[in-house]
C-alpha positions as CSV (number, residue, x, y, z in Angstrom):
1,M,3.0,-15.9,104.9
2,R,3.1,-17.3,108.4
3,R,6.0,-16.8,110.8
4,F,8.0,-19.8,112.2
5,I,7.6,-20.1,116.0
6,S,8.3,-16.7,117.5
7,L,10.9,-15.6,115.0
8,D,10.7,-13.7,111.8
9,L,11.1,-16.7,109.5
10,P,8.6,-17.1,106.7
11,I,6.5,-20.3,106.4
12,P,5.0,-20.8,102.9
13,F,1.5,-21.8,103.8
14,P,-0.2,-22.9,101.8
15,P,2.8,-23.7,99.5
16,M,2.9,-22.7,95.9
17,E,1.1,-25.3,93.7
18,A,1.0,-26.3,90.1
19,K,-1.7,-26.2,87.4
20,L,-2.1,-29.3,85.2
21,V,-1.4,-28.6,81.5
22,E,-1.0,-31.0,78.6
23,Q,2.4,-29.8,77.3
24,V,5.6,-28.5,78.7
25,P,5.9,-24.7,78.0
26,G,8.5,-24.3,75.2
27,E,9.4,-20.6,75.2
28,S,12.3,-19.2,77.1
29,G,12.3,-18.0,80.7
30,W,11.2,-21.3,82.3
31,Q,12.9,-23.7,84.6
32,Y,11.9,-27.4,84.4
33,E,12.1,-29.9,87.3
34,P,11.0,-33.5,87.9
35,K,7.8,-33.7,89.9
36,W,8.7,-36.4,92.5
37,D,6.2,-38.9,93.8
38,G,6.4,-38.3,97.5
39,F,5.0,-36.1,100.4
40,R,5.4,-32.4,100.0
41,C,7.4,-31.0,102.9
42,I,8.4,-27.6,104.1
43,A,11.5,-27.9,106.2
44,L,12.2,-25.1,108.7
45,R,14.9,-24.6,111.3
46,D,15.8,-21.9,113.8
47,G,18.7,-23.1,116.0
48,D,17.6,-26.3,117.7
49,E,13.9,-25.7,116.8
50,V,12.9,-27.8,113.7
51,M,9.6,-28.2,112.0
52,L,8.5,-30.3,109.1
53,Q,5.2,-29.1,107.6
54,S,3.0,-31.0,105.2
55,K,1.2,-29.5,102.2
56,A,-1.9,-29.2,104.4
57,G,0.0,-27.4,107.2
58,K,0.2,-30.5,109.4
59,P,3.4,-31.4,111.3
60,L,5.3,-34.3,109.8
61,G,8.3,-34.6,112.2
62,R,6.9,-37.4,114.3
63,Y,6.4,-39.6,111.3
64,F,9.9,-38.9,109.9
65,P,12.2,-38.6,112.9
66,E,15.3,-39.3,110.8
67,I,14.6,-36.3,108.6
68,E,14.0,-34.1,111.6
69,A,17.4,-35.2,113.0
70,M,19.1,-34.6,109.7
71,V,17.7,-31.1,109.4
72,R,18.8,-30.3,112.9
73,A,22.3,-31.5,112.1
74,L,22.8,-29.3,109.0
75,P,25.5,-26.6,109.0
76,E,23.0,-23.8,108.4
77,T,21.0,-23.1,111.5
78,R,18.2,-20.9,110.1
79,F,16.2,-21.6,107.0
80,A,12.9,-22.3,105.3
81,L,13.0,-24.8,102.4
82,D,10.5,-26.4,100.1
83,G,10.9,-30.0,99.0
84,E,9.6,-33.6,98.8
85,L,9.9,-36.5,101.2
86,V,10.7,-39.8,99.4
87,I,11.6,-43.3,100.5
88,P,14.0,-45.1,98.1
89,I,13.8,-48.9,98.1
90,K,15.9,-50.9,95.7
91,G,16.5,-48.0,93.3
92,C,12.8,-47.0,93.1
93,L,10.7,-44.6,95.2
94,S,8.0,-46.3,97.3
95,F,4.9,-44.3,97.9
96,E,3.5,-47.2,99.9
97,A,6.4,-47.0,102.3
98,L,5.6,-43.3,102.8
99,Q,2.0,-44.1,103.6
100,M,3.1,-46.7,106.2
101,R,4.8,-44.0,108.1
102,L,1.5,-42.4,109.0
103,H,1.2,-44.7,112.0
104,P,0.0,-43.8,115.5
105,A,2.6,-45.9,117.3
106,E,5.9,-44.1,117.8
107,S,7.7,-47.5,118.2
108,R,6.4,-48.6,114.8
109,V,7.5,-45.3,113.1
110,R,11.0,-45.5,114.7
111,K,11.4,-49.1,113.3
112,L,10.3,-48.1,109.9
113,A,12.6,-45.1,109.9
114,A,15.5,-47.4,110.7
115,D,14.6,-50.0,108.2
116,T,13.5,-47.7,105.3
117,P,14.9,-44.3,105.9
118,A,13.5,-41.4,104.0
119,R,15.3,-38.7,102.0
120,L,14.4,-35.0,101.5
121,I,14.6,-33.7,98.0
122,L,14.9,-29.9,97.9
123,F,13.5,-27.7,95.0
124,D,12.9,-24.2,96.5
125,C,14.3,-21.8,99.1
126,L,12.3,-19.2,101.1
127,A,14.9,-18.1,103.6
128,I,18.5,-18.8,104.6
129,G,19.9,-17.0,107.7
130,D,18.7,-13.5,107.7
131,E,18.1,-13.4,103.9
132,R,14.5,-13.4,102.9
133,L,14.1,-15.0,99.5
134,A,10.4,-15.6,99.0
135,D,9.9,-12.4,97.1
136,S,13.0,-13.0,95.0
137,P,12.8,-14.4,91.5
138,L,13.3,-18.2,91.1
139,S,16.7,-17.7,89.5
140,A,18.0,-16.1,92.8
141,R,16.2,-18.7,95.0
142,R,17.7,-21.6,93.0
143,A,21.2,-20.1,93.3
144,A,20.8,-19.8,97.0
145,L,19.4,-23.4,97.2
146,E,22.4,-24.8,95.3
147,A,24.8,-23.0,97.5
148,F,23.0,-24.3,100.6
149,Q,23.0,-27.9,99.4
150,A,26.7,-27.7,98.5
151,R,27.5,-27.0,102.1
152,C,25.7,-30.2,103.2
153,T,27.3,-33.6,103.6
154,S,26.3,-36.6,101.5
155,D,23.7,-37.8,104.0
156,G,22.0,-34.4,104.0
157,P,19.2,-33.3,101.7
158,L,19.2,-34.0,98.0
159,L,18.9,-31.3,95.3
160,S,16.3,-31.9,92.7
161,P,17.8,-31.5,89.2
162,C,16.6,-28.7,86.9
163,T,17.1,-27.5,83.4
164,S,16.2,-24.5,81.3
165,E,16.0,-26.7,78.1
166,P,12.4,-27.8,77.2
167,E,13.9,-30.7,75.2
168,Q,15.6,-32.1,78.3
169,A,12.3,-31.7,80.2
170,A,10.5,-33.6,77.4
171,R,13.1,-36.4,77.6
172,W,12.6,-36.6,81.4
173,L,8.9,-36.9,80.9
174,A,9.2,-39.5,78.1
175,G,11.5,-41.7,80.2
176,A,9.8,-41.2,83.5
177,G,8.4,-44.2,85.4
178,G,6.9,-44.7,88.8
179,D,9.4,-42.4,90.5
180,L,8.1,-39.3,88.8
181,D,4.7,-37.7,88.8
182,G,5.6,-35.7,85.7
183,I,7.5,-32.4,85.0
184,V,7.0,-29.0,86.7
185,A,7.7,-25.7,84.9
186,K,8.3,-22.5,86.8
187,R,9.0,-19.0,85.6
188,L,12.6,-17.9,86.4
189,D,11.6,-14.3,86.9
190,E,8.7,-14.9,89.4
191,P,8.7,-14.9,93.2
192,Y,7.4,-17.7,95.4
193,R,3.6,-17.2,95.1
194,S,2.3,-18.9,98.2
195,G,-1.1,-20.5,97.8
196,E,-1.3,-19.9,94.1
197,R,-1.2,-22.4,91.2
198,A,1.7,-20.5,89.7
199,M,3.6,-23.5,88.3
200,F,2.6,-25.7,85.4
201,K,2.8,-29.5,85.6
202,V,2.6,-32.2,82.9
203,K,1.8,-35.6,84.4
204,T,3.2,-38.9,83.4
205,L,0.3,-41.1,82.1
206,R,0.4,-44.7,81.0
207,T,-2.1,-47.3,79.8
208,A,-2.9,-50.8,80.7
209,D,-5.2,-53.5,79.3
210,C,-7.3,-54.9,82.1
211,V,-9.9,-57.6,82.5
212,V,-13.3,-56.4,83.8
213,G,-13.8,-58.8,86.8
214,G,-16.8,-57.0,88.3
215,F,-18.8,-53.9,88.4
216,R,-20.7,-51.7,90.8
217,Y,-24.1,-50.1,90.3
218,A,-24.4,-46.3,90.5
219,A,-25.5,-45.0,93.9
220,K,-29.0,-43.7,92.8
221,E,-30.0,-45.8,89.8
222,K,-29.7,-49.3,88.4
223,V,-27.0,-48.6,85.8
224,V,-23.3,-49.3,86.0
225,G,-21.4,-46.9,88.1
226,S,-17.9,-48.3,87.8
227,L,-16.0,-51.2,86.3
228,L,-13.7,-53.2,88.5
229,L,-10.4,-54.0,86.8
230,G,-8.1,-57.0,87.2
231,L,-4.8,-58.4,86.0
232,Y,-3.5,-62.0,86.1
233,D,-0.4,-62.8,88.2
234,E,2.1,-65.6,87.5
235,A,0.0,-68.1,89.3
236,G,-3.0,-67.4,87.0
237,R,-5.0,-65.6,89.6
238,L,-7.0,-62.5,88.6
239,N,-6.2,-59.7,91.1
240,H,-8.3,-56.6,91.5
241,V,-6.1,-53.6,90.6
242,G,-8.5,-50.7,90.5
243,F,-11.5,-49.2,88.9
244,T,-12.8,-46.8,86.2
245,S,-16.0,-44.8,86.5
246,A,-15.3,-42.6,83.4
247,I,-18.0,-44.3,81.4
248,P,-20.0,-42.1,78.9
249,A,-23.6,-41.6,80.1
250,V,-25.0,-42.6,76.7
251,E,-23.4,-46.0,77.0
252,K,-24.4,-46.9,80.5
253,T,-27.8,-48.5,79.9
254,A,-26.6,-50.8,77.1
255,L,-23.4,-51.6,79.0
256,T,-25.3,-52.4,82.1
257,R,-27.3,-55.1,80.2
258,R,-24.2,-56.4,78.7
259,L,-22.5,-56.7,82.1
260,E,-25.6,-58.3,83.8
261,A,-25.5,-61.0,81.2
262,L,-21.9,-61.9,82.4
263,V,-22.6,-62.0,86.1
264,A,-21.1,-65.1,87.6
265,P,-18.9,-65.7,90.7
266,P,-16.1,-65.5,91.7
267,G,-15.0,-62.6,89.5
268,F,-11.6,-62.2,91.0
269,T,-9.7,-65.3,92.0
270,G,-6.8,-63.4,93.7
271,N,-7.1,-60.1,95.6
272,A,-10.7,-59.0,95.5
273,P,-12.4,-55.6,96.0
274,G,-13.2,-54.6,99.6
275,G,-16.6,-55.3,101.0
276,P,-19.0,-58.2,100.4
277,S,-19.8,-59.6,97.0
278,R,-23.5,-59.4,96.2
279,W,-25.6,-59.8,93.1
280,N,-28.5,-57.4,93.9
281,G,-26.5,-54.2,94.0
282,E,-28.5,-52.8,96.9
283,R,-25.5,-50.6,97.9
284,S,-22.9,-48.9,95.7
285,S,-20.2,-50.4,97.9
286,E,-21.3,-53.9,96.9
287,W,-20.1,-55.4,93.6
288,C,-21.2,-57.9,91.1
289,P,-18.7,-60.6,89.9
290,L,-18.3,-61.2,86.2
291,R,-17.0,-63.9,83.9
292,P,-13.6,-62.7,82.8
293,E,-14.5,-62.0,79.1
294,L,-14.2,-58.2,78.7
295,V,-10.9,-56.4,78.3
296,A,-10.7,-52.6,78.7
297,E,-7.8,-50.3,78.0
298,V,-7.5,-47.6,80.7
299,R,-5.1,-44.7,81.3
300,Y,-3.6,-44.3,84.8
301,D,-1.0,-42.2,86.6
302,H,0.4,-44.1,89.6
303,V,0.7,-47.6,90.9
304,T,1.0,-48.3,94.7
305,A,1.2,-51.9,96.0
306,N,0.2,-53.4,92.6
307,R,-2.9,-51.2,92.4
308,F,-3.9,-48.0,90.6
309,R,-3.6,-45.3,93.2
310,H,-6.4,-43.2,91.6
311,G,-9.4,-43.9,89.4
312,T,-8.4,-44.6,85.8
313,K,-9.8,-43.2,82.6
314,F,-11.6,-45.6,80.3
315,L,-10.2,-45.4,76.8
316,R,-11.7,-48.2,74.7
317,W,-12.7,-51.9,74.7
318,R,-10.1,-54.4,73.4
319,P,-12.1,-57.2,71.8
320,D,-8.8,-58.1,69.9
321,K,-7.0,-59.0,73.2
322,A,-7.6,-62.2,75.2
323,P,-8.2,-61.7,78.9
324,S,-5.3,-64.2,79.6
325,Q,-2.9,-61.7,78.0
326,C,-3.7,-59.0,80.7
327,L,-0.8,-59.6,83.1
328,M,0.4,-57.8,86.2
329,E,3.7,-57.2,84.6
330,Q,2.1,-54.2,82.9
331,L,2.3,-52.4,86.3
332,R,5.9,-53.2,87.1
333,P,7.6,-50.0,88.2
334,E,9.9,-48.4,85.7
335,T,13.0,-46.9,87.0
336,V,13.7,-43.2,86.9
337,P,15.8,-42.1,83.9
338,P,19.5,-43.0,84.5
339,K,20.8,-39.4,84.3
340,L,18.3,-38.3,86.9
341,L,19.1,-41.3,89.1
342,A,22.8,-40.4,88.9
343,A,22.1,-36.8,89.7
344,M,20.0,-37.7,92.8
345,S,22.6,-40.3,94.0
346,Y,20.0,-42.3,96.0
347,S,20.3,-46.1,96.4
């Protein structure tokens, strides 16, 4: 555990992390929380000295000056807290707006902070005043965190909801949309285990039917490496929304022949993949456009700026579905469950 500046204040670096599991633990002794889709942030203060630290140990204060100012204005003058930075826009959390903050120009960051201010959601407590809590069980840390947040004004940090009921956690997960990355489960009797995957997380996964508008060859052989996925917008344009490379090896040779028979420009008629469009596949960054005839169902986790943020998992072909039925509306962000929204009170 590092020390904050020159004083005896613990910094949780690296912070406690979560291990991905398929189901929410159902036995007693667990606390369940939403897993927010934002930037992990450790907030530390000692008097006028404030530090916002990223998950990787990098300073975040210059990118979120409004949060730094808010932390400096809190009634408590000495603390170490764990939380998540989010930017709410029209009732939803925008990961794209967070990414835009990582800008080298201070003037640009200040403008964004004024136009789309961030909020800090707290979910753990390492120290308050002279009380060291990192080695205390989660039940004690949560009680201290709730007392801390109760002393803050409405424009201060938000408190992430929690429950000890696995049924409630399952309902949160089932109703979660773009705002939540899933559900986190923590043992109530355990200390803050810095650097360990001591929590469990269950991620929110959704599916979409996409048109295969192109493909890329693998880097070292003349077989398909990834499928480029598209969806139609209201104007009838096919927009590139992501890719999938999770193609079974036994299918690649036959699939490559099938794809090569469909090669024809332009592939995508709206937003297209980055890089030039080539037919010879000399480099893996180049892609081959296809006639929009194949539909694939894929599983994804997050959408940012109308694109899958990560690679998707190929599930199956959909010969029963017309490409024209694969619309962008599949990716419209769902809102966070109403009870969670009310609990967070962001707007």
